[in-house]
VEXLOTOR-90867 format. One record per atom (N, C-alpha, C): residue number from 1; residue in three letters; atom name; x, y, z. Coordinates in pm, whole numbers. Last residue first. Layout:
! residues N
[NUM; Ala; CA; [X; Y; Z]]
...
***
This chain:
! residues 156
[156; Val; N; [494; -481; 482]]
[156; Val; CA; [413; -614; 473]]
[156; Val; C; [429; -672; 598]]
[155; Pro; N; [491; -172; 359]]
[155; Pro; CA; [522; -243; 488]]
[155; Pro; C; [422; -360; 451]]
[154; Leu; N; [658; -122; 24]]
[154; Leu; CA; [538; -110; 122]]
[154; Leu; C; [556; -204; 236]]
[153; Ala; N; [899; 58; -119]]
[153; Ala; CA; [887; -87; -26]]
[153; Ala; C; [757; -41; 58]]
[152; Thr; N; [1015; 281; -232]]
[152; Thr; CA; [911; 208; -305]]
[152; Thr; C; [839; 82; -238]]
[151; Thr; N; [1117; 564; -55]]
[151; Thr; CA; [1123; 420; -75]]
[151; Thr; C; [1009; 396; -161]]
[150; Lys; N; [1309; 827; 105]]
[150; Lys; CA; [1223; 758; -42]]
[150; Lys; C; [1241; 628; -38]]
[149; Phe; N; [1408; 1124; 255]]
[149; Phe; CA; [1368; 968; 264]]
[149; Phe; C; [1271; 922; 156]]
[148; Val; N; [1485; 1364; 174]]
[148; Val; CA; [1523; 1315; 303]]
[148; Val; C; [1522; 1161; 310]]
[147; Thr; N; [1559; 1552; -96]]
[147; Thr; CA; [1473; 1424; -67]]
[147; Thr; C; [1551; 1356; 65]]
[146; Arg; N; [1557; 1889; -94]]
[146; Arg; CA; [1634; 1771; -89]]
[146; Arg; C; [1547; 1669; -60]]
[145; Leu; N; [1356; 2088; -188]]
[145; Leu; CA; [1517; 2112; -191]]
[145; Leu; C; [1595; 2004; -163]]
[144; Ala; N; [1099; 2066; -404]]
[144; Ala; CA; [1169; 2000; -295]]
[144; Ala; C; [1323; 2036; -308]]
[143; Phe; N; [909; 2334; -488]]
[143; Phe; CA; [1002; 2276; -509]]
[143; Phe; C; [1062; 2191; -394]]
[142; Ser; N; [550; 2365; -547]]
[142; Ser; CA; [648; 2375; -437]]
[142; Ser; C; [770; 2288; -478]]
[141; Ser; N; [297; 2556; -690]]
[141; Ser; CA; [395; 2449; -702]]
[141; Ser; C; [505; 2480; -603]]
[140; Gln; N; [-56; 2578; -739]]
[140; Gln; CA; [59; 2596; -642]]
[140; Gln; C; [160; 2509; -643]]
[139; Met; N; [-335; 2675; -920]]
[139; Met; CA; [-209; 2591; -917]]
[139; Met; C; [-110; 2662; -808]]
[138; Gln; N; [-690; 2698; -1001]]
[138; Gln; CA; [-576; 2749; -940]]
[138; Gln; C; [-464; 2629; -915]]
[137; Ala; N; [-858; 2589; -1173]]
[137; Ala; CA; [-896; 2728; -1129]]
[137; Ala; C; [-758; 2766; -1070]]
[136; Val; N; [-880; 2379; -1471]]
[136; Val; CA; [-778; 2429; -1351]]
[136; Val; C; [-822; 2557; -1315]]
[135; Gly; N; [-1000; 2261; -1683]]
[135; Gly; CA; [-1082; 2286; -1554]]
[135; Gly; C; [-1000; 2352; -1432]]
[134; Pro; N; [-735; 2094; -1863]]
[134; Pro; CA; [-874; 2150; -1848]]
[134; Pro; C; [-928; 2147; -1712]]
[133; Leu; N; [-409; 2233; -1886]]
[133; Leu; CA; [-485; 2145; -1832]]
[133; Leu; C; [-643; 2176; -1822]]
[132; Arg; N; [-222; 2424; -1934]]
[132; Arg; CA; [-338; 2391; -2039]]
[132; Arg; C; [-433; 2285; -1986]]
[131; Ala; N; [-43; 2448; -1750]]
[131; Ala; CA; [-145; 2578; -1757]]
[131; Ala; C; [-260; 2533; -1862]]
[130; Leu; N; [94; 2219; -1802]]
[130; Leu; CA; [-7; 2227; -1693]]
[130; Leu; C; [-90; 2335; -1689]]
[129; Tyr; N; [221; 2227; -2066]]
[129; Tyr; CA; [131; 2112; -2009]]
[129; Tyr; C; [50; 2158; -1917]]
[128; Arg; N; [391; 2459; -2119]]
[128; Arg; CA; [340; 2360; -2231]]
[128; Arg; C; [225; 2268; -2175]]
[127; Arg; N; [414; 2593; -1873]]
[127; Arg; CA; [348; 2667; -1973]]
[127; Arg; C; [311; 2561; -2096]]
[126; His; N; [540; 2372; -1720]]
[126; His; CA; [413; 2442; -1690]]
[126; His; C; [336; 2527; -1779]]
[125; Ile; N; [753; 2312; -1864]]
[125; Ile; CA; [650; 2202; -1827]]
[125; Ile; C; [518; 2279; -1790]]
[124; Arg; N; [890; 2540; -1845]]
[124; Arg; CA; [860; 2487; -1979]]
[124; Arg; C; [746; 2404; -1955]]
[123; Ala; N; [947; 2563; -1561]]
[123; Ala; CA; [849; 2667; -1635]]
[123; Ala; C; [811; 2627; -1778]]
[122; Phe; N; [1089; 2342; -1537]]
[122; Phe; CA; [964; 2338; -1482]]
[122; Phe; C; [882; 2447; -1554]]
[121; Asp; N; [1332; 2427; -1691]]
[121; Asp; CA; [1276; 2330; -1730]]
[121; Asp; C; [1130; 2308; -1681]]
[120; Glu; N; [1405; 2653; -1485]]
[120; Glu; CA; [1369; 2682; -1632]]
[120; Glu; C; [1297; 2575; -1694]]
[119; Thr; N; [1451; 2497; -1244]]
[119; Thr; CA; [1322; 2591; -1253]]
[119; Thr; C; [1289; 2615; -1406]]
[118; Asp; N; [1548; 2189; -1384]]
[118; Asp; CA; [1569; 2286; -1303]]
[118; Asp; C; [1444; 2383; -1321]]
[117; Gln; N; [1439; 1935; -1487]]
[117; Gln; CA; [1595; 1950; -1496]]
[117; Gln; C; [1619; 2066; -1384]]
[116; Ala; N; [1193; 1764; -1327]]
[116; Ala; CA; [1228; 1872; -1404]]
[116; Ala; C; [1377; 1860; -1392]]
[115; Val; N; [896; 1580; -1246]]
[115; Val; CA; [1033; 1591; -1225]]
[115; Val; C; [1087; 1708; -1336]]
[114; Val; N; [618; 1602; -1013]]
[114; Val; CA; [668; 1633; -1137]]
[114; Val; C; [811; 1625; -1128]]
[113; Lys; N; [317; 1483; -880]]
[113; Lys; CA; [460; 1496; -854]]
[113; Lys; C; [533; 1495; -977]]
[112; Leu; N; [25; 1664; -780]]
[112; Leu; CA; [105; 1602; -882]]
[112; Leu; C; [256; 1605; -834]]
[111; Leu; N; [-271; 1653; -643]]
[111; Leu; CA; [-147; 1657; -616]]
[111; Leu; C; [-62; 1592; -710]]
[110; Tyr; N; [-598; 1796; -650]]
[110; Tyr; CA; [-519; 1689; -672]]
[110; Tyr; C; [-368; 1749; -645]]
[109; Asp; N; [-748; 1976; -497]]
[109; Asp; CA; [-799; 1863; -550]]
[109; Asp; C; [-718; 1768; -596]]
[108; Ala; N; [-657; 2134; -179]]
[108; Ala; CA; [-651; 2113; -329]]
[108; Ala; C; [-716; 1999; -377]]
[107; Thr; N; [-770; 2113; 65]]
[107; Thr; CA; [-790; 2235; -13]]
[107; Thr; C; [-780; 2212; -146]]
[106; Gly; N; [-904; 1799; 84]]
[106; Gly; CA; [-841; 1882; 156]]
[106; Gly; C; [-869; 2016; 68]]
[105; Ala; N; [-811; 1494; -79]]
[105; Ala; CA; [-926; 1542; 22]]
[105; Ala; C; [-859; 1663; 77]]
[104; Met; N; [-711; 1444; -411]]
[104; Met; CA; [-695; 1473; -261]]
[104; Met; C; [-823; 1509; -216]]
[103; Leu; N; [-596; 1212; -638]]
[103; Leu; CA; [-689; 1304; -590]]
[103; Leu; C; [-696; 1305; -447]]
[102; His; N; [-258; 1248; -757]]
[102; His; CA; [-337; 1205; -661]]
[102; His; C; [-449; 1289; -653]]
[101; Cys; N; [1; 1137; -977]]
[101; Cys; CA; [-113; 1229; -973]]
[101; Cys; C; [-206; 1164; -857]]
[100; Glu; N; [334; 1118; -1074]]
[100; Glu; CA; [226; 1079; -976]]
[100; Glu; C; [118; 1187; -981]]
[99; Leu; N; [510; 1222; -1256]]
[99; Leu; CA; [524; 1084; -1222]]
[99; Leu; C; [423; 1027; -1126]]
[98; Val; N; [499; 1413; -1528]]
[98; Val; CA; [414; 1391; -1398]]
[98; Val; C; [432; 1234; -1390]]
[97; Asp; N; [633; 1435; -1779]]
[97; Asp; CA; [720; 1454; -1678]]
[97; Asp; C; [629; 1459; -1516]]
[96; Pro; N; [451; 1368; -1978]]
[96; Pro; CA; [563; 1267; -1958]]
[96; Pro; C; [645; 1292; -1818]]
[95; Ile; N; [85; 1368; -1962]]
[95; Ile; CA; [234; 1461; -1943]]
[95; Ile; C; [333; 1373; -1899]]
[94; Lys; N; [-120; 1223; -1983]]
[94; Lys; CA; [-35; 1235; -2101]]
[94; Lys; C; [75; 1305; -2070]]
[93; Ala; N; [-269; 1267; -1735]]
[93; Ala; CA; [-195; 1121; -1747]]
[93; Ala; C; [-99; 1107; -1893]]
[92; Val; N; [-382; 1493; -1779]]
[92; Val; CA; [-283; 1499; -1692]]
[92; Val; C; [-195; 1377; -1716]]
[91; Glu; N; [-604; 1408; -1945]]
[91; Glu; CA; [-521; 1501; -1995]]
[91; Glu; C; [-378; 1490; -1925]]
[90; Arg; N; [-765; 1261; -1757]]
[90; Arg; CA; [-723; 1188; -1891]]
[90; Arg; C; [-601; 1285; -1953]]
[89; Glu; N; [-816; 1430; -1545]]
[89; Glu; CA; [-726; 1298; -1529]]
[89; Glu; C; [-677; 1235; -1648]]
[88; Phe; N; [-984; 1620; -1668]]
[88; Phe; CA; [-836; 1664; -1611]]
[88; Phe; C; [-759; 1533; -1590]]
[87; Ala; N; [-1201; 1465; -1752]]
[87; Ala; CA; [-1110; 1534; -1853]]
[87; Ala; C; [-975; 1581; -1788]]
[86; Glu; N; [-1300; 1384; -1500]]
[86; Glu; CA; [-1234; 1299; -1599]]
[86; Glu; C; [-1148; 1332; -1696]]
[85; Leu; N; [-1349; 1624; -1363]]
[85; Leu; CA; [-1254; 1543; -1299]]
[85; Leu; C; [-1204; 1443; -1402]]
[84; Val; N; [-1556; 1717; -1535]]
[84; Val; CA; [-1433; 1797; -1503]]
[84; Val; C; [-1328; 1716; -1460]]
[83; Glu; N; [-1747; 1500; -1518]]
[83; Glu; CA; [-1692; 1549; -1668]]
[83; Glu; C; [-1573; 1631; -1645]]
[82; Asp; N; [-1817; 1513; -1250]]
[82; Asp; CA; [-1761; 1398; -1311]]
[82; Asp; C; [-1689; 1430; -1451]]
[81; Ala; N; [-1759; 1827; -1078]]
[81; Ala; CA; [-1852; 1732; -1181]]
[81; Ala; C; [-1760; 1634; -1225]]
[80; Gln; N; [-1643; 2034; -943]]
[80; Gln; CA; [-1637; 1888; -908]]
[80; Gln; C; [-1704; 1767; -988]]
[79; Gly; N; [-1446; 2315; -1083]]
[79; Gly; CA; [-1568; 2214; -1045]]
[79; Gly; C; [-1559; 2095; -1014]]
[78; Ser; N; [-1198; 2409; -1125]]
[78; Ser; CA; [-1313; 2490; -1128]]
[78; Ser; C; [-1430; 2431; -1071]]
[77; Leu; N; [-963; 2242; -911]]
[77; Leu; CA; [-1040; 2266; -1031]]
[77; Leu; C; [-1153; 2357; -1021]]
[76; Thr; N; [-630; 2302; -790]]
[76; Thr; CA; [-777; 2310; -757]]
[76; Thr; C; [-841; 2323; -898]]
[75; Ile; N; [-342; 2120; -738]]
[75; Ile; CA; [-405; 2193; -839]]
[75; Ile; C; [-579; 2188; -780]]
[74; Glu; N; [-12; 2137; -640]]
[74; Glu; CA; [-147; 2124; -598]]
[74; Glu; C; [-204; 2207; -691]]
[73; Val; N; [299; 1982; -715]]
[73; Val; CA; [192; 2070; -764]]
[73; Val; C; [58; 2054; -708]]
[72; Phe; N; [629; 1944; -648]]
[72; Phe; CA; [491; 1895; -608]]
[72; Phe; C; [396; 2019; -626]]
[71; Val; N; [914; 1861; -807]]
[71; Val; CA; [806; 1955; -788]]
[71; Val; C; [660; 1909; -763]]
[70; Thr; N; [1257; 1783; -814]]
[70; Thr; CA; [1122; 1732; -789]]
[70; Thr; C; [1037; 1847; -754]]
[69; Ser; N; [1526; 1770; -1009]]
[69; Ser; CA; [1441; 1833; -948]]
[69; Ser; C; [1291; 1796; -930]]
[68; Pro; N; [1690; 1601; -1184]]
[68; Pro; CA; [1720; 1612; -1054]]
[68; Pro; C; [1608; 1686; -957]]
[67; Arg; N; [1704; 1488; -1445]]
[67; Arg; CA; [1589; 1530; -1385]]
[67; Arg; C; [1590; 1528; -1233]]
[66; Gly; N; [1911; 1357; -1586]]
[66; Gly; CA; [1912; 1495; -1605]]
[66; Gly; C; [1774; 1562; -1550]]
[65; Leu; N; [1960; 1092; -1537]]
[65; Leu; CA; [1885; 1114; -1642]]
[65; Leu; C; [1851; 1275; -1670]]
[64; Lys; N; [2109; 1121; -1310]]
[64; Lys; CA; [2156; 1062; -1408]]
[64; Lys; C; [2089; 1088; -1546]]
[63; Arg; N; [1891; 1183; -1121]]
[63; Arg; CA; [2005; 1278; -1150]]
[63; Arg; C; [2087; 1238; -1281]]
[62; Pro; N; [1727; 970; -1133]]
[62; Pro; CA; [1673; 1111; -1189]]
[62; Pro; C; [1777; 1192; -1208]]
[61; Asp; N; [1772; 644; -1192]]
[61; Asp; CA; [1835; 765; -1095]]
[61; Asp; C; [1822; 883; -1184]]
[60; Leu; N; [1545; 407; -1178]]
[60; Leu; CA; [1609; 505; -1249]]
[60; Leu; C; [1664; 609; -1174]]
[59; Leu; N; [1428; 99; -1117]]
[59; Leu; CA; [1422; 226; -1072]]
[59; Leu; C; [1551; 301; -1136]]
[58; Ala; N; [1258; -134; -1330]]
[58; Ala; CA; [1398; -63; -1304]]
[58; Ala; C; [1377; 65; -1252]]
[57; Val; N; [1002; -346; -1216]]
[57; Val; CA; [1043; -240; -1280]]
[57; Val; C; [1213; -204; -1233]]
[56; Tyr; N; [734; -580; -1231]]
[56; Tyr; CA; [872; -583; -1191]]
[56; Tyr; C; [933; -443; -1268]]
[55; Asp; N; [415; -568; -1073]]
[55; Asp; CA; [503; -571; -1181]]
[55; Asp; C; [638; -581; -1117]]
[54; Lys; N; [241; -670; -850]]
[54; Lys; CA; [174; -592; -944]]
[54; Lys; C; [261; -587; -1061]]
[53; Ile; N; [199; -913; -631]]
[53; Ile; CA; [310; -855; -705]]
[53; Ile; C; [248; -811; -844]]
[52; Phe; N; [-65; -968; -586]]
[52; Phe; CA; [20; -897; -490]]
[52; Phe; C; [133; -841; -531]]
[51; Gly; N; [-207; -1088; -759]]
[51; Gly; CA; [-210; -949; -785]]
[51; Gly; C; [-117; -878; -665]]
[50; Asp; N; [-215; -1376; -794]]
[50; Asp; CA; [-315; -1317; -707]]
[50; Asp; C; [-325; -1150; -701]]
[49; Thr; N; [-9; -1396; -956]]
[49; Thr; CA; [-148; -1409; -1006]]
[49; Thr; C; [-250; -1355; -925]]
[48; Glu; N; [205; -1343; -779]]
[48; Glu; CA; [180; -1277; -905]]
[48; Glu; C; [30; -1287; -957]]
[47; Leu; N; [163; -1514; -599]]
[47; Leu; CA; [174; -1401; -561]]
[47; Leu; C; [146; -1299; -694]]
[46; Arg; N; [192; -1755; -738]]
[46; Arg; CA; [79; -1726; -695]]
[46; Arg; C; [66; -1581; -659]]
[45; Gln; N; [472; -1747; -826]]
[45; Gln; CA; [375; -1720; -933]]
[45; Gln; C; [241; -1698; -883]]
[44; Val; N; [586; -1737; -563]]
[44; Val; CA; [614; -1612; -639]]
[44; Val; C; [491; -1603; -728]]
[43; Arg; N; [527; -2011; -510]]
[43; Arg; CA; [470; -1925; -423]]
[43; Arg; C; [457; -1773; -511]]
[42; Arg; N; [654; -2152; -710]]
[42; Arg; CA; [515; -2165; -716]]
[42; Arg; C; [465; -2040; -624]]
[41; His; N; [921; -2082; -623]]
[41; His; CA; [888; -2038; -756]]
[41; His; C; [721; -2046; -766]]
[40; Cys; N; [926; -2207; -353]]
[40; Cys; CA; [947; -2066; -389]]
[40; Cys; C; [890; -2011; -519]]
[39; Ala; N; [914; -2471; -448]]
[39; Ala; CA; [807; -2429; -362]]
[39; Ala; C; [819; -2259; -367]]
[38; Ser; N; [1164; -2478; -605]]
[38; Ser; CA; [1052; -2507; -665]]
[38; Ser; C; [920; -2452; -601]]
[37; Pro; N; [1362; -2418; -395]]
[37; Pro; CA; [1331; -2349; -526]]
[37; Pro; C; [1217; -2355; -588]]
[36; Ser; N; [1236; -2433; -60]]
[36; Ser; CA; [1306; -2501; -176]]
[36; Ser; C; [1266; -2427; -307]]
[35; Leu; N; [1322; -2187; 176]]
[35; Leu; CA; [1233; -2256; 113]]
[35; Leu; C; [1292; -2323; -9]]
[34; Asn; N; [1433; -1954; 306]]
[34; Asn; CA; [1437; -2090; 375]]
[34; Asn; C; [1317; -2176; 302]]
[33; Val; N; [1464; -1695; 199]]
[33; Val; CA; [1339; -1735; 267]]
[33; Val; C; [1313; -1876; 302]]
[32; Lys; N; [1710; -1730; 65]]
[32; Lys; CA; [1682; -1619; 162]]
[32; Lys; C; [1569; -1643; 245]]
[31; Glu; N; [1665; -1946; -105]]
[31; Glu; CA; [1768; -1928; -4]]
[31; Glu; C; [1744; -1838; 112]]
[30; Ser; N; [1495; -1831; -294]]
[30; Ser; CA; [1449; -1940; -209]]
[30; Ser; C; [1548; -1957; -81]]
[29; Leu; N; [1649; -1603; -366]]
[29; Leu; CA; [1519; -1566; -314]]
[29; Leu; C; [1486; -1717; -235]]
[28; Asp; N; [1848; -1759; -517]]
[28; Asp; CA; [1896; -1674; -417]]
[28; Asp; C; [1760; -1637; -326]]
[27; Ala; N; [1677; -1898; -718]]
[27; Ala; CA; [1778; -1967; -619]]
[27; Ala; C; [1820; -1899; -495]]
[26; Asn; N; [1555; -1693; -848]]
[26; Asn; CA; [1478; -1770; -761]]
[26; Asn; C; [1544; -1846; -663]]
[25; Ser; N; [1745; -1392; -822]]
[25; Ser; CA; [1709; -1513; -892]]
[25; Ser; C; [1637; -1583; -792]]
[24; Met; N; [1656; -1059; -810]]
[24; Met; CA; [1692; -1161; -753]]
[24; Met; C; [1674; -1285; -816]]
[23; Arg; N; [1548; -817; -889]]
[23; Arg; CA; [1619; -905; -997]]
[23; Arg; C; [1673; -1027; -944]]
[22; Gly; N; [1442; -695; -678]]
[22; Gly; CA; [1360; -744; -755]]
[22; Gly; C; [1417; -851; -870]]
[21; Arg; N; [1503; -600; -383]]
[21; Arg; CA; [1609; -658; -497]]
[21; Arg; C; [1514; -771; -598]]
[20; Lys; N; [1308; -533; -207]]
[20; Lys; CA; [1445; -455; -183]]
[20; Lys; C; [1533; -512; -327]]
[19; Gln; N; [1097; -675; -281]]
[19; Gln; CA; [1088; -521; -289]]
[19; Gln; C; [1228; -463; -285]]
[18; Leu; N; [1177; -936; -230]]
[18; Leu; CA; [1169; -880; -379]]
[18; Leu; C; [1141; -732; -390]]
[17; Ala; N; [1169; -943; 41]]
[17; Ala; CA; [1295; -961; -44]]
[17; Ala; C; [1280; -916; -171]]
[16; Val; N; [890; -884; 108]]
[16; Val; CA; [990; -795; 147]]
[16; Val; C; [1118; -810; 59]]
[15; Leu; N; [798; -1116; -26]]
[15; Leu; CA; [765; -974; -86]]
[15; Leu; C; [852; -872; -26]]
[14; Ile; N; [891; -1325; 102]]
[14; Ile; CA; [929; -1301; -15]]
[14; Ile; C; [904; -1182; -79]]
[13; Arg; N; [804; -1267; 358]]
[13; Arg; CA; [944; -1245; 354]]
[13; Arg; C; [978; -1254; 196]]
[12; Arg; N; [503; -1326; 296]]
[12; Arg; CA; [566; -1167; 341]]
[12; Arg; C; [718; -1171; 323]]
[11; Asp; N; [519; -1588; 262]]
[11; Asp; CA; [477; -1478; 152]]
[11; Asp; C; [533; -1352; 190]]
[10; Ile; N; [598; -1684; 521]]
[10; Ile; CA; [673; -1709; 405]]
[10; Ile; C; [657; -1606; 279]]
[9; Ser; N; [382; -1620; 673]]
[9; Ser; CA; [520; -1549; 697]]
[9; Ser; C; [616; -1558; 570]]
[8; Asp; N; [95; -1550; 456]]
[8; Asp; CA; [157; -1631; 549]]
[8; Asp; C; [289; -1562; 562]]
[7; Leu; N; [-194; -1370; 326]]
[7; Leu; CA; [-53; -1379; 340]]
[7; Leu; C; [15; -1448; 453]]
[6; Glu; N; [-434; -1313; 396]]
[6; Glu; CA; [-441; -1432; 289]]
[6; Glu; C; [-267; -1480; 296]]
[5; Ser; N; [-436; -1073; 518]]
[5; Ser; CA; [-453; -1203; 611]]
[5; Ser; C; [-424; -1337; 520]]
[4; Ile; N; [-483; -870; 324]]
[4; Ile; CA; [-331; -922; 378]]
[4; Ile; C; [-334; -1035; 462]]
[3; Val; N; [-740; -860; 276]]
[3; Val; CA; [-661; -928; 175]]
[3; Val; C; [-512; -970; 235]]
[2; Ser; N; [-947; -926; 558]]
[2; Ser; CA; [-869; -851; 495]]
[2; Ser; C; [-772; -950; 367]]
[1; Met; N; [-1274; -1023; 619]]
[1; Met; CA; [-1132; -1088; 586]]
[1; Met; C; [-1034; -984; 505]]
***
């Protein structure tokens, strides 16, 4: 039985609504999903306890923070031994400009999502952090020209 099958239609409506507007009051949420405020609150608490709701965050505007450039960096390591992978993962997690790091299947071992002010700032990030990562054999960077579509909402 899949985890998603534990959710009924009300749970799904709650999750969809909270993904769109996480700061919604319980009263507004209960109205939106046609449930009493107390029953809605209990369901949200259960969804949090069961791990369906992992956290609540504020999504910041990278342009307002001077980080409008997104760079995707493909990294190939010199080897696949556990020690090499663990050392890389431990160090890459310390880089403040890296928003995401994914272990990949395919030609590259890892794909990083990096934010920067511009190409000059990315060069700084590359020199100061990326070039010093352990076990790196090859690196290829691609600048996103424009974000066509972006969401944090998962399908439920």
